C-alpha positions, 0 to 999 in steps of 0.5 A: 018364814020360820027361823027353825033351824037344822043342825047336822054332821054332814061328811063332804071331802071325806070330812064331817064337818059339823054344820047350822042352817036353816030347815029348808035350805038346800045343799047348794045354799049350806055347801056355799053358805055355811060352808064355804064350798064355793066350786059348786055354782049357783045356776039355774036353781031350777034344777036345769043347767046342771053347774051345781051338780055334786055326788052324794052317796057316788050319785050326781045329785042337782044341790039347788034341788036338794035339801041339806036336812036330808042329807045326813049320813051321805057322802058328800063330795063336791069339787073342791075334793076332786083333787089330791094334795097338789095332784089334779084329778085326770079330769081337772088337769085333761080339761086344763091341757085341753081348755075344755072351760072357757069360762068355767062356770059349769065345769064343776057340775059337768067335772062331778057328773064326768067323775061319775060315769067314768065311776061306774063305766071306765071305757065310755063311747063319746055317745055315752058321754055326751048321754051322761053329760046332756044335763050340763049346759054349758054357753061357751063351748060346743061341747066337743073338747069337753068330750074330748077332756072325759075322754082322755081322761077314762084313758089316763084313769084306766093307764093309758097315756096316749094323748088326743089327736092333734085336731082336738087341740089344733081344729082340722086342718085348713083344706087345700084352695081348689084349683082354677 
């Protein structure tokens, strides 16, 4: 294996960072190991689970499949870049409010993919949300609350402050027992 190192200035979360890394390292490895941005998760490392999704120039990219050496001059955004100061991004807030993340391992990739969707389509349908998130696998949820959280965040980002129906928080009402 070669010990060739690459030195680049990467623009990550709005900040230019100088980084030295082995030329063969993926963007995922450089973000986590060299820049200490551990919100982006190691998942399958085969591009199948979406846990490592970040935004590159505003588009979702599976960082386990992208070489870091190809990222110079590009704008990279990780989940750490969502929050502004002490204020959560609407996606983060609605995920927390709806308990849409359970173990949370897949959540950073889902949040970044959803952010790209909402930047392109501020009023997505449930089907469009599901389609956009199809590459993000979650083993803990049934995806219902994730889709609801993205939908609610979209509404908040459009300036609509309504809340989801009570069923989203509490489930469907128990049907009346049949009378015998």
